[in-house]
N, C-alpha and C positions, 0 to 999 in steps of 0.2 A: 657376173661380167667376165667375159672371156677375152684374153689378150694373147700376145706372143709368148707369155710365160705361163699360160694356163689360167686357171680360175683365181679370183681373188677370194681368199678364205679367211674367216675369223675363227680362231680357237679361243674359247673362253675357259680360263682357269689354267694356271701355270704350276700345278703340281707335277708329279712325275708323268701322269697320264697325258696332261695337256702339253707338257714339254716334248714328250715323245711324239705325239700326234703332229705338233707343229714342225718338229725336225723332219719327220718322214714326208709330210705334205710339201715342205719347202723344196724338196728335190725337183718338183715339177710345177709348183704354184707359188704365187705371191701370198704369203701368210702374215696376218697380223695377230699377235698373241696378246690377249687381254687378261689382266689379273686385277681383281678388286683390292687385294692387299698391297701395301707399299713395297713388297719385295717378291721376288720369284722363288719358286722351289717347293712351297707347301710343306710337306713332311720333311723335305731335305732342308735343314736349317743349320748353318754354320755360324757360331758365335766367335768373335775374336776377343780374347782376354789378354790382359797383361801378364806375361810370364816372367820368371826370374832372368831368362836369357833372351827375352824378346816376345813378340806377339805369339799367343798360343791359340790355335784354332780348334774349337770343340764342337762336335756335331751333337745335335739333339734330334729326336725323331728317327730319321733314316741314318743308320750307323754302319751296319754290316750287311754283307751279301755273300753268296757262294755260287759255284758253278752248277750245282745240282738242282737247286730250287729257283735260281734266278738266271736261267740261260739267256733270255732275251735282254735283260739288263746288262749282262756281261758282254753280249754282242754289241749293244749300244755303246758301252764304254770303249770297246775295241775300235769301233768306227770313229769315235770322237778323239781317240788317243788319250783317254783318261787312265792314268796309272793307279794301281791299287796294290797294297802290300798286305801280307798275311797278318791275321790277328786271331782272336778267339771270341766266341760268344758263350759266356758262362754266367752262372749265378752264384753269388756268394751271400751267405746268410749269417747274421748274428741275431740271436734271440735275447733281448735285453732282460726278459723275465728270468730265464734260466742260465744265461751266459754261454749257451751252446753256440758253436760256430762250425761252419763247413764251407767248402768251396767246390761248386760243381764245375765240370769241364776240365778238371785236373786228374781225373781217374781216381783210383783208390787212395792216392796220397792226399787228395783234397778232402776226403772224408775222414782220414786217419791222421791228419796233421796234429791233432791233439788226442793222442791215444787214450788218455784217461777218460775221455767222454764215453768210450765203449762200456764203461762200468755203469753208465746211467741207463735205466730202463726206458725212459722216454726217447732217448737218442737211438737205442737199438730198435725200438718199435718203429720209429720213423724209417730207418734204413731198410728194415725187412719189408715194409709196406710199399716201397717204391716200385718194385717189379710188379706187384699185384695191381698197383694203380695203372702202370703202363698197359698191362694186359687188358684190364677192364675198360680202359679208355679206348683202346683200339677196337675192342668188341662193340662198344657203344657206337662208334662211328659206322661199323658195318651193319648194324641192326636198326639204325634210325635214319631219318632224312631231315632236311632243314626245317620241317614244321615241328620238330620235337621241342616242346617247351621246357623240359627239365633244366633247372638251373645247376650251376656247378656245385653250389652248396647242397642242393637236394640229391645230386648224384653221390656226393661224398657221404651223406647221411644214409642213403639207401644201401651203399656198399659197406657200411659200418666201419668207415675209417675213423679212428679215434681223434680226440682233440689234439694230441701231440702231433700226429701226422698233419692235421689240418693247419695247425699253427706254425709248424717248422718246415713244411714243404708245400702243401697245396696252395695256401694263401700267398706265400712268397713267390712261387713260380708265376702266378697270374699277375700279381702286383708288379713283378719285375718286367715281364715281356710286354705288358700293356700300360705301364707307367700309371697305375691306378692305386688308390688307397686300399689298405687292407680291409676296411669296412665294406667296400663295394666288390671286392674280388669274388666273393661267393655268389653274387647276384647275376653274374654273366651266364648266358645260355651255355650249358655244358658242351653241346655239340660245337659251338663256335670256338670255345676254348680248345677242345681236343683237335679240331681241324687245324688250328693255328700251330699247336704243338707238334702235330704229326708232320705238317708241311715243313717245319724247321728241324725235323729229326730229333725231337725232344721227348718222344714216347718210347725210347729204347736206350739202353746203356751201350756206349761205344758206337761205332759206325758213324760218328759225326763227320760232316764234310769239312773241308778246309774253308774257313771264313776269311773274308777280305774286307778292308776298309779303304775308302778313296784317299789317296795321298794328298794331303793339304786340305782335306775337308770336302764334304759333298757339294759345296758351292762351286767346286771346279767343274763338275758336269753341268750344273745349272747355267753357269756362264758360257760354257762351250756351246750348249744348245742355243742360248739366247743370241750368240754371235752369228748364228747361221739362219736366223729368222729375219725376214725383211723389216718388220716393225714390231716393237714391244711396247705395250702401254700398260702402266700400272697405276693403281690408286683410283678410288671413287668410280668404279666401273658403272654403277647405276646411273651416274650423272653423264657419263661420257659415251657409252655404247649407243650408237644410233639405233632407233627403234622403227623408224618409218621414213619414207621419202617426204620431202617438203610438200605440203598441200598447196602452197602458193609460190610462185616464182620468187617473191621477195624474201621468203624464208630461207631460200638457198643462198642468199647474199649475206646471211648473218655470220657464217663461219668460214674460216680459211685455215688451211693446214700447210705446214712447211716441214720437210724432212730432209736431213743431210747426214751423211756418214763420212767420217774421216779416220785415218789411221796415223799412228805416230810411233816413233821408236822409244818413247818414254814409257816406263813401266806403268801398269794400270793403277797401282796403289797411289803413285805420285800424281797421276792424272786426276784420280778421284778427289784427292785432297785439294788439288788446285781448283778444280771446278766447283767443289763444295762451298768454297768461299766466293759468294756471288759478287763480291766487290771486285774480283779479278775480271769481271765482264768487260771492264774498260780496256783490257789488254787483248781479249779474244773475240769480242763481239764488235763487228765493224760499225754498228749503229750507235753503240753506247757512248754517251758523252761523259757521264759520271754515274757512280753507283756507291751509295753509302749505306751503312747498316744503322737502322733506326732503333732496333731493340733486339734483345737476345744475344746468344753467344755463337750463333751460326747453325744451331741445330733446328729441328722441327719447331715451328712457331716463330722463329726469328723473322724480322721484317727488314727488307732493304728498299730503298728508294732508287729506282733506275730512271735516269733521264737519257732518252735516245733522240737522235735526229732521224726523222723519217719524212719523206716527201717534202723536204725543204723547211720543216718546222720541228721544234722540240716537243717531245711527248714524255710525260712523267707517269710512271706506274709504280705503285707500292707492291712489292713482291713478298709473299710469305713462303717460307720453306715448309713444304708439305711432307717431303720424304728426303731423308739423308741416311740411306742404308745401302752400302755397296751391294750390287753394282749400280744402283739407281738413285738419281737425284730428281726431285720434282719441285719446281718453283711456280707459284701462281701469282700473277700480277693483275691489278685492277686500277681503273680510274672511272670517270663518269660514263664513258662510252665504250670502253674496251675491257674485255676479260682475256688475259693471256695466260697460257700454261706452257712451260718449258719442261720437257721430260728428257733427261740425259742419261743414257745407259752406257757404262764403261765396262768393257770386257777385255780379257787378255787376247792378244793377237801376236803370235810368235813371241819375241822378246819384248814387244811393246804393247800397245793397246789399240782397241777400236772404240770409237765414240759415235754412238747413234744419237742424233739430236732431233727431237720432234718439238716444233713450236705450233701451238694451236691458238687461234684468235677468234673470239666471238664479239661481234659488233652490235651495239644497240643504239636506239635513237636515230638521228640523221646518219650516223656513220654506217648503219646497216646497208644503206643504198650504195656505198662506195666499194662493195665487194669486187666487182669486175675490174675496177681501176686499181685496187690495192694489190691484187694477186701478182701482176707482173713486177711491181716494186718489191714485193716480198721475195719473189724468186731471185731477183738480182741481189737483194740484201743477203739471201741465203747463200748464194755463191761466194759473195765477198766474205761473209762470216766464216764459211768453211775454209777458205784459204787462210784467213787471218788466224783462225783457231789452230790449224795445222802448224803454222809458224810458231805460235805461242807455246804449244805443247812440245814441239821439237826442241825449243830453246830451254826447257826446264832442266 
């Protein structure tokens, strides 16, 4: 469908590829970003832990990047205004069997931090074999193609690398960069291993690029992209992504959608905490008469009973929390004739926050025929709720 803002486009999958595609396409088109998981980011995943001096944000998956091998990502961060600060990517190893320890990425001092280890033959053999390993791995890349089936373990055996080198270096380097167990490290295709190591400048000593990490966690860039996309939908993709046009006119009457966006001066974390407690709907939803928690502590699986006034009558729906993971909240409500789903996405907006509110309703039974009559009432309710939500958030 073509309109004044270009095509209406759906991007499926909100990992770094999907996020980037949605961001670029949003410059000229109206984009809806679909994600089956309850959060955005895929490989970029920031966990918030309790630290001694306050919340501690820890990244898993995507952690570091550099100018040399990630030029397009660095360009994206620059356009989004995402700050990054210098860090290092290194590997530290302790072998419980022998007690040997060393730290890569620290130059000679990392390998000589415990000088007495040089008296051990297994440690010396490992150190002397590293340069030969780098050379043979680069040669392997230039003389094979992607159809090469040799495993990493088979390569090490053919090159006659001893058990000390394999235990102290070969297995740890793969287990570290791919977060895999030591038992599986030798089973990877050798070419895939070496291509990854070469791309990250790990098949040579020295000449390492300056590594960076996103200030505040990789979720910063995920939120920044999401805030620039017209619609973001998460969770249960299989059930929600439309697959075909309605075969009969009455099918088109079954579902109705309402989308509103508001901004507030209140910080995003406070907005998320406020909206995550669905009982507060009595303050920000213009239709809600009462909202009580029936079970749970407010996390996923908790159930709320919401009573709203709509079209001159009271309607009760029991809402279950499906997702409560910043920046997304998903509540699903049901009664005998209506299935409702509220998806609320909270992202940083200057010093405050932006809230994208998507309400989806599916009608069954006699109610399915009321679609054309319901939509104007929903639009008016949406405008009233947007105004009331803004006031409630600004007052926090």
